[in-house]
VEXKOLVO-960314 format. One record per atom (N, C-alpha, C): residue number from 0; residue in one letter; atom name; x, y, z. Coordinates in nm, 3 decimals, padded with zeros to 5 digits, always signed. Layout:
REM residues N
<rec NUM,a,CA,<X,Y,Z>>
...
This chain:
REM residues 163
<rec 0,m,N,<+03.127,+04.895,+12.700>>
<rec 0,m,CA,<+03.245,+04.791,+12.699>>
<rec 0,m,C,<+03.329,+04.823,+12.575>>
<rec 1,d,N,<+03.463,+04.830,+12.608>>
<rec 1,d,CA,<+03.555,+04.855,+12.507>>
<rec 1,d,C,<+03.608,+04.710,+12.441>>
<rec 2,g,N,<+03.616,+04.704,+12.316>>
<rec 2,g,CA,<+03.669,+04.597,+12.253>>
<rec 2,g,C,<+03.578,+04.475,+12.246>>
<rec 3,p,N,<+03.619,+04.363,+12.176>>
<rec 3,p,CA,<+03.540,+04.252,+12.171>>
<rec 3,p,C,<+03.539,+04.165,+12.307>>
<rec 4,k,N,<+03.439,+04.091,+12.329>>
<rec 4,k,CA,<+03.426,+04.003,+12.445>>
<rec 4,k,C,<+03.485,+03.869,+12.411>>
<rec 5,l,N,<+03.600,+03.847,+12.467>>
<rec 5,l,CA,<+03.680,+03.731,+12.440>>
<rec 5,l,C,<+03.687,+03.622,+12.547>>
<rec 6,r,N,<+03.663,+03.496,+12.507>>
<rec 6,r,CA,<+03.658,+03.383,+12.609>>
<rec 6,r,C,<+03.798,+03.324,+12.617>>
<rec 7,p,N,<+03.844,+03.306,+12.736>>
<rec 7,p,CA,<+03.981,+03.242,+12.752>>
<rec 7,p,C,<+03.961,+03.082,+12.721>>
<rec 8,a,N,<+04.057,+03.023,+12.650>>
<rec 8,a,CA,<+04.047,+02.897,+12.608>>
<rec 8,a,C,<+04.194,+02.827,+12.603>>
<rec 9,v,N,<+04.192,+02.702,+12.604>>
<rec 9,v,CA,<+04.314,+02.628,+12.601>>
<rec 9,v,C,<+04.293,+02.506,+12.503>>
<rec 10,r,N,<+04.403,+02.467,+12.425>>
<rec 10,r,CA,<+04.389,+02.360,+12.341>>
<rec 10,r,C,<+04.523,+02.268,+12.354>>
<rec 11,a,N,<+04.499,+02.143,+12.324>>
<rec 11,a,CA,<+04.613,+02.047,+12.338>>
<rec 11,a,C,<+04.665,+01.987,+12.213>>
<rec 12,l,N,<+04.793,+02.010,+12.182>>
<rec 12,l,CA,<+04.870,+01.953,+12.077>>
<rec 12,l,C,<+04.902,+01.820,+12.122>>
<rec 13,l,N,<+04.821,+01.721,+12.104>>
<rec 13,l,CA,<+04.850,+01.580,+12.135>>
<rec 13,l,C,<+04.910,+01.505,+12.033>>
<rec 14,v,N,<+05.049,+01.475,+12.067>>
<rec 14,v,CA,<+05.145,+01.423,+11.969>>
<rec 14,v,C,<+05.193,+01.288,+12.017>>
<rec 15,d,N,<+05.184,+01.176,+11.939>>
<rec 15,d,CA,<+05.224,+01.052,+11.980>>
<rec 15,d,C,<+05.377,+01.030,+11.940>>
<rec 16,p,N,<+05.436,+00.911,+11.968>>
<rec 16,p,CA,<+05.583,+00.897,+11.943>>
<rec 16,p,C,<+05.622,+00.890,+11.796>>
<rec 17,d,N,<+05.519,+00.874,+11.699>>
<rec 17,d,CA,<+05.543,+00.882,+11.562>>
<rec 17,d,C,<+05.515,+01.022,+11.514>>
<rec 18,d,N,<+05.503,+01.118,+11.603>>
<rec 18,d,CA,<+05.479,+01.268,+11.553>>
<rec 18,d,C,<+05.342,+01.278,+11.497>>
<rec 19,r,N,<+05.249,+01.183,+11.526>>
<rec 19,r,CA,<+05.120,+01.202,+11.464>>
<rec 19,r,C,<+05.039,+01.288,+11.571>>
<rec 20,i,N,<+04.956,+01.372,+11.520>>
<rec 20,i,CA,<+04.886,+01.475,+11.605>>
<rec 20,i,C,<+04.730,+01.440,+11.592>>
<rec 21,l,N,<+04.667,+01.444,+11.705>>
<rec 21,l,CA,<+04.522,+01.418,+11.715>>
<rec 21,l,C,<+04.443,+01.547,+11.687>>
<rec 22,l,N,<+04.347,+01.560,+11.584>>
<rec 22,l,CA,<+04.282,+01.673,+11.547>>
<rec 22,l,C,<+04.129,+01.647,+11.534>>
<rec 23,a,N,<+04.047,+01.744,+11.573>>
<rec 23,a,CA,<+03.902,+01.719,+11.567>>
<rec 23,a,C,<+03.843,+01.818,+11.438>>
<rec 24,h,N,<+03.748,+01.761,+11.376>>
<rec 24,h,CA,<+03.685,+01.837,+11.272>>
<rec 24,h,C,<+03.570,+01.926,+11.334>>
<rec 25,f,N,<+03.574,+02.052,+11.294>>
<rec 25,f,CA,<+03.474,+02.149,+11.339>>
<rec 25,f,C,<+03.399,+02.211,+11.222>>
<rec 26,d,N,<+03.267,+02.191,+11.223>>
<rec 26,d,CA,<+03.176,+02.257,+11.117>>
<rec 26,d,C,<+03.126,+02.392,+11.182>>
<rec 27,l,N,<+03.195,+02.498,+11.163>>
<rec 27,l,CA,<+03.148,+02.624,+11.222>>
<rec 27,l,C,<+03.054,+02.679,+11.127>>
<rec 28,p,N,<+02.983,+02.793,+11.166>>
<rec 28,p,CA,<+02.889,+02.863,+11.056>>
<rec 28,p,C,<+02.954,+02.923,+10.938>>
<rec 29,l,N,<+03.079,+02.962,+10.945>>
<rec 29,l,CA,<+03.134,+03.015,+10.823>>
<rec 29,l,C,<+03.247,+02.931,+10.760>>
<rec 30,i,N,<+03.301,+02.832,+10.832>>
<rec 30,i,CA,<+03.413,+02.761,+10.786>>
<rec 30,i,C,<+03.416,+02.614,+10.852>>
<rec 31,s,N,<+03.462,+02.520,+10.773>>
<rec 31,s,CA,<+03.490,+02.372,+10.826>>
<rec 31,s,C,<+03.647,+02.362,+10.839>>
<rec 32,l,N,<+03.689,+02.312,+10.938>>
<rec 32,l,CA,<+03.826,+02.306,+10.965>>
<rec 32,l,C,<+03.860,+02.193,+11.067>>
<rec 33,w,N,<+04.001,+02.164,+11.072>>
<rec 33,w,CA,<+04.058,+02.062,+11.172>>
<rec 33,w,C,<+04.139,+02.145,+11.272>>
<rec 34,a,N,<+04.109,+02.114,+11.400>>
<rec 34,a,CA,<+04.180,+02.184,+11.503>>
<rec 34,a,C,<+04.218,+02.089,+11.620>>
<rec 35,p,N,<+04.318,+02.119,+11.701>>
<rec 35,p,CA,<+04.348,+02.049,+11.813>>
<rec 35,p,C,<+04.227,+02.050,+11.927>>
<rec 36,p,N,<+04.199,+01.945,+12.004>>
<rec 36,p,CA,<+04.090,+01.947,+12.096>>
<rec 36,p,C,<+04.115,+02.036,+12.216>>
<rec 37,g,N,<+04.022,+02.093,+12.275>>
<rec 37,g,CA,<+04.022,+02.186,+12.373>>
<rec 37,g,C,<+03.911,+02.280,+12.364>>
<rec 38,g,N,<+03.913,+02.377,+12.451>>
<rec 38,g,CA,<+03.785,+02.475,+12.443>>
<rec 38,g,C,<+03.805,+02.566,+12.560>>
<rec 39,g,N,<+03.691,+02.629,+12.598>>
<rec 39,g,CA,<+03.682,+02.736,+12.690>>
<rec 39,g,C,<+03.719,+02.706,+12.826>>
<rec 40,i,N,<+03.772,+02.803,+12.888>>
<rec 40,i,CA,<+03.810,+02.803,+13.041>>
<rec 40,i,C,<+03.676,+02.848,+13.109>>
<rec 41,e,N,<+03.604,+02.776,+13.201>>
<rec 41,e,CA,<+03.489,+02.812,+13.254>>
<rec 41,e,C,<+03.526,+02.887,+13.384>>
<rec 42,p,N,<+03.430,+02.968,+13.433>>
<rec 42,p,CA,<+03.459,+03.052,+13.549>>
<rec 42,p,C,<+03.495,+02.950,+13.677>>
<rec 43,g,N,<+03.606,+02.988,+13.745>>
<rec 43,g,CA,<+03.657,+02.911,+13.847>>
<rec 43,g,C,<+03.755,+02.803,+13.814>>
<rec 44,e,N,<+03.773,+02.776,+13.688>>
<rec 44,e,CA,<+03.874,+02.683,+13.636>>
<rec 44,e,C,<+03.997,+02.760,+13.603>>
<rec 45,d,N,<+04.117,+02.686,+13.629>>
<rec 45,d,CA,<+04.241,+02.738,+13.574>>
<rec 45,d,C,<+04.272,+02.671,+13.450>>
<rec 46,r,N,<+04.372,+02.686,+13.385>>
<rec 46,r,CA,<+04.406,+02.626,+13.251>>
<rec 46,r,C,<+04.410,+02.472,+13.256>>
<rec 47,r,N,<+04.473,+02.416,+13.356>>
<rec 47,r,CA,<+04.489,+02.270,+13.383>>
<rec 47,r,C,<+04.360,+02.210,+13.392>>
<rec 48,a,N,<+04.268,+02.264,+13.481>>
<rec 48,a,CA,<+04.134,+02.206,+13.498>>
<rec 48,a,C,<+04.041,+02.202,+13.375>>
<rec 49,a,N,<+04.059,+02.321,+13.306>>
<rec 49,a,CA,<+03.980,+02.329,+13.189>>
<rec 49,a,C,<+04.025,+02.240,+13.077>>
<rec 50,l,N,<+04.157,+02.225,+13.064>>
<rec 50,l,CA,<+04.215,+02.121,+12.959>>
<rec 50,l,C,<+04.179,+01.975,+13.007>>
<rec 51,h,N,<+04.181,+01.942,+13.141>>
<rec 51,h,CA,<+04.156,+01.810,+13.185>>
<rec 51,h,C,<+04.004,+01.784,+13.140>>
<rec 52,r,N,<+03.914,+01.880,+13.171>>
<rec 52,r,CA,<+03.773,+01.856,+13.136>>
<rec 52,r,C,<+03.745,+01.845,+12.986>>
<rec 53,e,N,<+03.808,+01.933,+12.908>>
<rec 53,e,CA,<+03.783,+01.922,+12.770>>
<rec 53,e,C,<+03.839,+01.798,+12.698>>
<rec 54,l,N,<+03.957,+01.757,+12.745>>
<rec 54,l,CA,<+04.013,+01.626,+12.693>>
<rec 54,l,C,<+03.927,+01.502,+12.733>>
<rec 55,r,N,<+03.872,+01.506,+12.851>>
<rec 55,r,CA,<+03.783,+01.390,+12.892>>
<rec 55,r,C,<+03.652,+01.403,+12.800>>
<rec 56,e,N,<+03.607,+01.508,+12.791>>
<rec 56,e,CA,<+03.471,+01.516,+12.712>>
<rec 56,e,C,<+03.493,+01.499,+12.563>>
<rec 57,e,N,<+03.596,+01.546,+12.506>>
<rec 57,e,CA,<+03.614,+01.541,+12.359>>
<rec 57,e,C,<+03.683,+01.418,+12.310>>
<rec 58,v,N,<+03.779,+01.372,+12.370>>
<rec 58,v,CA,<+03.868,+01.250,+12.331>>
<rec 58,v,C,<+03.889,+01.131,+12.420>>
<rec 59,g,N,<+03.834,+01.166,+12.551>>
<rec 59,g,CA,<+03.853,+01.061,+12.647>>
<rec 59,g,C,<+03.989,+01.027,+12.705>>
<rec 60,l,N,<+04.068,+01.142,+12.722>>
<rec 60,l,CA,<+04.215,+01.130,+12.758>>
<rec 60,l,C,<+04.221,+01.199,+12.896>>
<rec 61,d,N,<+04.269,+01.134,+12.996>>
<rec 61,d,CA,<+04.300,+01.214,+13.124>>
<rec 61,d,C,<+04.428,+01.269,+13.106>>
<rec 62,l,N,<+04.426,+01.408,+13.145>>
<rec 62,l,CA,<+04.549,+01.495,+13.132>>
<rec 62,l,C,<+04.664,+01.447,+13.197>>
<rec 63,p,N,<+04.781,+01.413,+13.140>>
<rec 63,p,CA,<+04.896,+01.362,+13.205>>
<rec 63,p,C,<+04.942,+01.462,+13.327>>
<rec 64,d,N,<+04.985,+01.398,+13.433>>
<rec 64,d,CA,<+05.033,+01.481,+13.545>>
<rec 64,d,C,<+05.178,+01.526,+13.521>>
<rec 65,e,N,<+05.189,+01.625,+13.442>>
<rec 65,e,CA,<+05.325,+01.685,+13.407>>
<rec 65,e,C,<+05.289,+01.847,+13.388>>
<rec 66,p,N,<+05.400,+01.918,+13.398>>
<rec 66,p,CA,<+05.375,+02.065,+13.366>>
<rec 66,p,C,<+05.322,+02.097,+13.231>>
<rec 67,l,N,<+05.239,+02.192,+13.224>>
<rec 67,l,CA,<+05.183,+02.230,+13.095>>
<rec 67,l,C,<+05.278,+02.335,+13.032>>
<rec 68,t,N,<+05.324,+02.300,+12.918>>
<rec 68,t,CA,<+05.412,+02.412,+12.849>>
<rec 68,t,C,<+05.327,+02.486,+12.738>>
<rec 69,v,N,<+05.298,+02.614,+12.740>>
<rec 69,v,CA,<+05.220,+02.677,+12.649>>
<rec 69,v,C,<+05.327,+02.715,+12.531>>
<rec 70,v,N,<+05.287,+02.666,+12.408>>
<rec 70,v,CA,<+05.381,+02.693,+12.309>>
<rec 70,v,C,<+05.332,+02.799,+12.208>>
<rec 71,w,N,<+05.210,+02.807,+12.196>>
<rec 71,w,CA,<+05.147,+02.904,+12.103>>
<rec 71,w,C,<+05.039,+02.976,+12.174>>
<rec 72,h,N,<+05.013,+03.095,+12.125>>
<rec 72,h,CA,<+04.903,+03.183,+12.179>>
<rec 72,h,C,<+04.839,+03.258,+12.062>>
<rec 73,r,N,<+04.697,+03.264,+12.059>>
<rec 73,r,CA,<+04.649,+03.352,+11.956>>
<rec 73,r,C,<+04.515,+03.392,+12.003>>
<rec 74,t,N,<+04.477,+03.515,+11.950>>
<rec 74,t,CA,<+04.345,+03.568,+11.968>>
<rec 74,t,C,<+04.258,+03.570,+11.836>>
<rec 75,v,N,<+04.152,+03.512,+11.861>>
<rec 75,v,CA,<+04.051,+03.491,+11.739>>
<rec 75,v,C,<+03.934,+03.566,+11.768>>
<rec 76,v,N,<+03.911,+03.658,+11.677>>
<rec 76,v,CA,<+03.784,+03.738,+11.683>>
<rec 76,v,C,<+03.697,+03.704,+11.552>>
<rec 77,v,N,<+03.602,+03.619,+11.572>>
<rec 77,v,CA,<+03.513,+03.571,+11.463>>
<rec 77,v,C,<+03.365,+03.566,+11.521>>
<rec 78,e,N,<+03.276,+03.663,+11.465>>
<rec 78,e,CA,<+03.139,+03.673,+11.502>>
<rec 78,e,C,<+03.071,+03.542,+11.484>>
<rec 79,g,N,<+03.002,+03.501,+11.594>>
<rec 79,g,CA,<+02.921,+03.367,+11.577>>
<rec 79,g,C,<+02.986,+03.248,+11.588>>
<rec 80,a,N,<+03.124,+03.241,+11.607>>
<rec 80,a,CA,<+03.195,+03.120,+11.618>>
<rec 80,a,C,<+03.184,+03.063,+11.758>>
<rec 81,v,N,<+03.172,+03.149,+11.858>>
<rec 81,v,CA,<+03.155,+03.107,+12.004>>
<rec 81,v,C,<+03.042,+03.166,+12.057>>
<rec 82,p,N,<+02.916,+03.097,+12.070>>
<rec 82,p,CA,<+02.792,+03.159,+12.114>>
<rec 82,p,C,<+02.815,+03.259,+12.259>>
<rec 83,g,N,<+02.777,+03.376,+12.241>>
<rec 83,g,CA,<+02.792,+03.452,+12.361>>
<rec 83,g,C,<+02.919,+03.523,+12.377>>
<rec 84,w,N,<+03.008,+03.502,+12.274>>
<rec 84,w,CA,<+03.143,+03.568,+12.272>>
<rec 84,w,C,<+03.162,+03.612,+12.134>>
<rec 85,d,N,<+03.265,+03.711,+12.125>>
<rec 85,d,CA,<+03.300,+03.762,+12.007>>
<rec 85,d,C,<+03.425,+03.697,+11.942>>
<rec 86,g,N,<+03.481,+03.605,+12.020>>
<rec 86,g,CA,<+03.598,+03.519,+11.984>>
<rec 86,g,C,<+03.651,+03.468,+12.111>>
<rec 87,q,N,<+03.782,+03.414,+12.104>>
<rec 87,q,CA,<+03.851,+03.368,+12.219>>
<rec 87,q,C,<+04.007,+03.392,+12.213>>
<rec 88,v,N,<+04.058,+03.383,+12.322>>
<rec 88,v,CA,<+04.206,+03.400,+12.340>>
<rec 88,v,C,<+04.249,+03.252,+12.379>>
<rec 89,e,N,<+04.330,+03.193,+12.289>>
<rec 89,e,CA,<+04.360,+03.054,+12.296>>
<rec 89,e,C,<+04.514,+03.040,+12.339>>
<rec 90,d,N,<+04.540,+02.945,+12.433>>
<rec 90,d,CA,<+04.677,+02.900,+12.465>>
<rec 90,d,C,<+04.679,+02.753,+12.416>>
<rec 91,y,N,<+04.793,+02.722,+12.348>>
<rec 91,y,CA,<+04.819,+02.590,+12.298>>
<rec 91,y,C,<+04.934,+02.527,+12.375>>
<rec 92,v,N,<+04.896,+02.403,+12.424>>
<rec 92,v,CA,<+04.980,+02.318,+12.509>>
<rec 92,v,C,<+05.039,+02.189,+12.432>>
<rec 93,l,N,<+05.168,+02.173,+12.428>>
<rec 93,l,CA,<+05.225,+02.059,+12.368>>
<rec 93,l,C,<+05.238,+01.947,+12.472>>
<rec 94,l,N,<+05.168,+01.812,+12.441>>
<rec 94,l,CA,<+05.146,+01.712,+12.523>>
<rec 94,l,C,<+05.203,+01.586,+12.433>>
<rec 95,r,N,<+05.309,+01.517,+12.479>>
<rec 95,r,CA,<+05.345,+01.389,+12.409>>
<rec 95,r,C,<+05.270,+01.280,+12.489>>
<rec 96,v,N,<+05.193,+01.202,+12.404>>
<rec 96,v,CA,<+05.111,+01.095,+12.456>>
<rec 96,v,C,<+05.129,+00.969,+12.376>>
<rec 97,d,N,<+05.097,+00.849,+12.434>>
<rec 97,d,CA,<+05.093,+00.728,+12.371>>
<rec 97,d,C,<+04.960,+00.730,+12.282>>
<rec 98,p,N,<+04.963,+00.656,+12.159>>
<rec 98,p,CA,<+04.846,+00.662,+12.081>>
<rec 98,p,C,<+04.723,+00.599,+12.157>>
<rec 99,f,N,<+04.611,+00.643,+12.133>>
<rec 99,f,CA,<+04.478,+00.586,+12.198>>
<rec 99,f,C,<+04.373,+00.611,+12.105>>
<rec 100,e,N,<+04.260,+00.541,+12.124>>
<rec 100,e,CA,<+04.140,+00.550,+12.040>>
<rec 100,e,C,<+04.051,+00.668,+12.108>>
<rec 101,p,N,<+04.047,+00.784,+12.033>>
<rec 101,p,CA,<+03.968,+00.891,+12.081>>
<rec 101,p,C,<+03.815,+00.851,+12.118>>
<rec 102,r,N,<+03.771,+00.861,+12.229>>
<rec 102,r,CA,<+03.637,+00.836,+12.272>>
<rec 102,r,C,<+03.603,+00.912,+12.388>>
<rec 103,g,N,<+03.537,+01.037,+12.364>>
<rec 103,g,CA,<+03.513,+01.120,+12.480>>
<rec 103,g,C,<+03.391,+01.093,+12.557>>
<rec 104,d,N,<+03.370,+01.161,+12.666>>
<rec 104,d,CA,<+03.256,+01.152,+12.743>>
<rec 104,d,C,<+03.118,+01.197,+12.682>>
<rec 105,l,N,<+03.146,+01.291,+12.586>>
<rec 105,l,CA,<+03.018,+01.361,+12.525>>
<rec 105,l,C,<+02.967,+01.262,+12.415>>
<rec 106,d,N,<+02.835,+01.262,+12.413>>
<rec 106,d,CA,<+02.778,+01.178,+12.299>>
<rec 106,d,C,<+02.780,+01.261,+12.177>>
<rec 107,d,N,<+02.737,+01.195,+12.058>>
<rec 107,d,CA,<+02.746,+01.256,+11.931>>
<rec 107,d,C,<+02.665,+01.386,+11.917>>
<rec 108,d,N,<+02.546,+01.393,+11.975>>
<rec 108,d,CA,<+02.457,+01.513,+11.973>>
<rec 108,d,C,<+02.528,+01.621,+12.050>>
<rec 109,e,N,<+02.586,+01.597,+12.160>>
<rec 109,e,CA,<+02.655,+01.701,+12.251>>
<rec 109,e,C,<+02.777,+01.757,+12.172>>
<rec 110,l,N,<+02.840,+01.652,+12.104>>
<rec 110,l,CA,<+02.955,+01.709,+12.024>>
<rec 110,l,C,<+02.918,+01.794,+11.895>>
<rec 111,a,N,<+02.794,+01.754,+11.847>>
<rec 111,a,CA,<+02.758,+01.824,+11.738>>
<rec 111,a,C,<+02.711,+01.967,+11.776>>
<rec 112,a,N,<+02.665,+01.975,+11.893>>
<rec 112,a,CA,<+02.616,+02.104,+11.959>>
<rec 112,a,C,<+02.735,+02.206,+11.966>>
<rec 113,e,N,<+02.856,+02.150,+11.975>>
<rec 113,e,CA,<+02.979,+02.215,+11.984>>
<rec 113,e,C,<+03.045,+02.232,+11.846>>
<rec 114,h,N,<+02.973,+02.191,+11.733>>
<rec 114,h,CA,<+03.027,+02.191,+11.603>>
<rec 114,h,C,<+03.136,+02.087,+11.577>>
<rec 115,m,N,<+03.152,+01.988,+11.660>>
<rec 115,m,CA,<+03.258,+01.913,+11.654>>
<rec 115,m,C,<+03.218,+01.771,+11.590>>
<rec 116,g,N,<+03.293,+01.710,+11.498>>
<rec 116,g,CA,<+03.259,+01.588,+11.438>>
<rec 116,g,C,<+03.363,+01.486,+11.453>>
<rec 117,a,N,<+03.426,+01.449,+11.339>>
<rec 117,a,CA,<+03.531,+01.346,+11.337>>
<rec 117,a,C,<+03.659,+01.387,+11.418>>
<rec 118,v,N,<+03.715,+01.285,+11.486>>
<rec 118,v,CA,<+03.847,+01.312,+11.554>>
<rec 118,v,C,<+03.935,+01.195,+11.488>>
<rec 119,r,N,<+04.060,+01.241,+11.463>>
<rec 119,r,CA,<+04.148,+01.134,+11.404>>
<rec 119,r,C,<+04.300,+01.181,+11.419>>
<rec 120,w,N,<+04.381,+01.083,+11.413>>
<rec 120,w,CA,<+04.526,+01.109,+11.414>>
<rec 120,w,C,<+04.577,+01.138,+11.266>>
<rec 121,w,N,<+04.667,+01.241,+11.265>>
<rec 121,w,CA,<+04.725,+01.279,+11.135>>
<rec 121,w,C,<+04.883,+01.261,+11.146>>
<rec 122,s,N,<+04.925,+01.186,+11.040>>
<rec 122,s,CA,<+05.077,+01.163,+11.024>>
<rec 122,s,C,<+05.143,+01.299,+10.970>>
<rec 123,p,N,<+05.267,+01.315,+10.982>>
<rec 123,p,CA,<+05.329,+01.434,+10.924>>
<rec 123,p,C,<+05.314,+01.433,+10.777>>
<rec 124,a,N,<+05.316,+01.330,+10.702>>
<rec 124,a,CA,<+05.296,+01.314,+10.563>>
<rec 124,a,C,<+05.138,+01.361,+10.521>>
<rec 125,e,N,<+05.042,+01.298,+10.618>>
<rec 125,e,CA,<+04.907,+01.344,+10.582>>
<rec 125,e,C,<+04.887,+01.489,+10.605>>
<rec 126,l,N,<+04.952,+01.551,+10.701>>
<rec 126,l,CA,<+04.934,+01.706,+10.730>>
<rec 126,l,C,<+04.996,+01.768,+10.605>>
<rec 127,a,N,<+05.111,+01.728,+10.563>>
<rec 127,a,CA,<+05.175,+01.797,+10.451>>
<rec 127,a,C,<+05.087,+01.799,+10.323>>
<rec 128,d,N,<+05.029,+01.669,+10.299>>
<rec 128,d,CA,<+04.943,+01.655,+10.189>>
<rec 128,d,C,<+04.811,+01.745,+10.198>>
<rec 129,a,N,<+04.751,+01.738,+10.314>>
<rec 129,a,CA,<+04.638,+01.810,+10.333>>
<rec 129,a,C,<+04.665,+01.967,+10.327>>
<rec 130,e,N,<+04.773,+02.016,+10.368>>
<rec 130,e,CA,<+04.823,+02.163,+10.367>>
<rec 130,e,C,<+04.840,+02.186,+10.212>>
<rec 131,a,N,<+04.891,+02.100,+10.131>>
<rec 131,a,CA,<+04.908,+02.122,+09.981>>
<rec 131,a,C,<+04.778,+02.128,+09.925>>
<rec 132,d,N,<+04.682,+02.053,+09.968>>
<rec 132,d,CA,<+04.538,+02.061,+09.908>>
<rec 132,d,C,<+04.450,+02.162,+09.964>>
<rec 133,n,N,<+04.504,+02.257,+10.041>>
<rec 133,n,CA,<+04.436,+02.360,+10.105>>
<rec 133,n,C,<+04.320,+02.322,+10.200>>
<rec 134,v,N,<+04.343,+02.214,+10.282>>
<rec 134,v,CA,<+04.262,+02.176,+10.382>>
<rec 134,v,C,<+04.278,+02.277,+10.489>>
<rec 135,k,N,<+04.162,+02.329,+10.551>>
<rec 135,k,CA,<+04.167,+02.426,+10.649>>
<rec 135,k,C,<+04.200,+02.377,+10.783>>
<rec 136,f,N,<+04.293,+02.451,+10.856>>
<rec 136,f,CA,<+04.339,+02.405,+10.991>>
<rec 136,f,C,<+04.330,+02.523,+11.081>>
<rec 137,a,N,<+04.320,+02.504,+11.211>>
<rec 137,a,CA,<+04.332,+02.610,+11.307>>
<rec 137,a,C,<+04.428,+02.575,+11.406>>
<rec 138,p,N,<+04.533,+02.647,+11.436>>
<rec 138,p,CA,<+04.568,+02.772,+11.365>>
<rec 138,p,C,<+04.595,+02.748,+11.209>>
<rec 139,r,N,<+04.585,+02.854,+11.139>>
<rec 139,r,CA,<+04.583,+02.853,+11.001>>
<rec 139,r,C,<+04.706,+02.771,+10.940>>
<rec 140,h,N,<+04.817,+02.780,+10.989>>
<rec 140,h,CA,<+04.949,+02.712,+10.934>>
<rec 140,h,C,<+04.988,+02.608,+11.016>>
<rec 141,l,N,<+04.889,+02.533,+11.093>>
<rec 141,l,CA,<+04.912,+02.434,+11.176>>
<rec 141,l,C,<+05.013,+02.330,+11.134>>
<rec 142,p,N,<+05.011,+02.267,+11.013>>
<rec 142,p,CA,<+05.116,+02.167,+10.970>>
<rec 142,p,C,<+05.256,+02.229,+10.978>>
<rec 143,t,N,<+05.277,+02.347,+10.920>>
<rec 143,t,CA,<+05.406,+02.413,+10.923>>
<rec 143,t,C,<+05.455,+02.445,+11.062>>
<rec 144,l,N,<+05.366,+02.487,+11.143>>
<rec 144,l,CA,<+05.399,+02.528,+11.286>>
<rec 144,l,C,<+05.429,+02.418,+11.358>>
<rec 145,l,N,<+05.365,+02.297,+11.342>>
<rec 145,l,CA,<+05.394,+02.166,+11.411>>
<rec 145,l,C,<+05.519,+02.122,+11.364>>
<rec 146,r,N,<+05.555,+02.116,+11.248>>
<rec 146,r,CA,<+05.688,+02.075,+11.194>>
<rec 146,r,C,<+05.794,+02.147,+11.275>>
<rec 147,t,N,<+05.785,+02.283,+11.276>>
<rec 147,t,CA,<+05.883,+02.355,+11.335>>
<rec 147,t,C,<+05.896,+02.331,+11.477>>
<rec 148,l,N,<+05.784,+02.326,+11.550>>
<rec 148,l,CA,<+05.778,+02.286,+11.688>>
<rec 148,l,C,<+05.855,+02.161,+11.720>>
<rec 149,l,N,<+05.822,+02.054,+11.638>>
<rec 149,l,CA,<+05.871,+01.918,+11.667>>
<rec 149,l,C,<+06.033,+01.921,+11.639>>
<rec 150,a,N,<+06.066,+01.999,+11.538>>
<rec 150,a,CA,<+06.217,+01.998,+11.498>>
<rec 150,a,C,<+06.287,+02.081,+11.609>>
<rec 151,d,N,<+06.237,+02.195,+11.646>>
<rec 151,d,CA,<+06.313,+02.291,+11.722>>
<rec 151,d,C,<+06.281,+02.276,+11.874>>
<rec 152,g,N,<+06.168,+02.226,+11.907>>
<rec 152,g,CA,<+06.135,+02.202,+12.048>>
<rec 152,g,C,<+06.053,+02.328,+12.076>>
<rec 153,p,N,<+06.002,+02.335,+12.211>>
<rec 153,p,CA,<+05.910,+02.443,+12.256>>
<rec 153,p,C,<+06.004,+02.577,+12.260>>
<rec 154,p,N,<+05.926,+02.689,+12.210>>
<rec 154,p,CA,<+05.997,+02.818,+12.217>>
<rec 154,p,C,<+06.009,+02.865,+12.362>>
<rec 155,p,N,<+06.104,+02.963,+12.391>>
<rec 155,p,CA,<+06.139,+03.011,+12.526>>
<rec 155,p,C,<+06.001,+03.082,+12.590>>
<rec 156,a,N,<+05.932,+03.134,+12.495>>
<rec 156,a,CA,<+05.797,+03.202,+12.524>>
<rec 156,a,C,<+05.708,+03.163,+12.429>>
<rec 157,p,N,<+05.572,+03.168,+12.463>>
<rec 157,p,CA,<+05.473,+03.117,+12.361>>
<rec 157,p,C,<+05.471,+03.208,+12.245>>
<rec 158,l,N,<+05.472,+03.139,+12.119>>
<rec 158,l,CA,<+05.469,+03.203,+11.990>>
<rec 158,l,C,<+05.341,+03.259,+11.966>>
<rec 159,s,N,<+05.326,+03.397,+11.932>>
<rec 159,s,CA,<+05.196,+03.452,+11.910>>
<rec 159,s,C,<+05.166,+03.430,+11.755>>
<rec 160,l,N,<+05.041,+03.372,+11.740>>
<rec 160,l,CA,<+04.999,+03.329,+11.610>>
<rec 160,l,C,<+04.886,+03.431,+11.549>>
<rec 161,d,N,<+04.876,+03.422,+11.425>>
<rec 161,d,CA,<+04.758,+03.488,+11.348>>
<rec 161,d,C,<+04.654,+03.373,+11.349>>
<rec 162,l,N,<+04.534,+03.396,+11.279>>
<rec 162,l,CA,<+04.420,+03.300,+11.276>>
<rec 162,l,C,<+04.485,+03.164,+11.218>>
């Protein structure tokens, strides 16, 4: 086999009318960080089906019936981060949603098995403060990327990101 074994994945940038974003805390073997909900695309699923399943499981949201606009794309190669894989190729979709209380279908033990803990809404000011305090996000510069995305709108083609 040539190159790393990468899992296809999709994540949702869930942004409410006040420009708050919903993020989940992940305790991975080598790092703890905040990231948008989402995950791997299973065999037989397309991006929409995978995102629908992941959002129901992790935050209890039914995927809105609207076109999915991929705004960011990144490849992550991190040994041990995704069991059975060397990393993943992620597409990030921007979804404007009304605020809701995140309560997914998975119980706490199932979420912990996926290294997922707290889920919360972050205001633009909280993101800026956390970024200044060196809180870890995925993608790495999420607060800055999100500010640009919300100010300029979706790019004509997905922006390719680093870690």
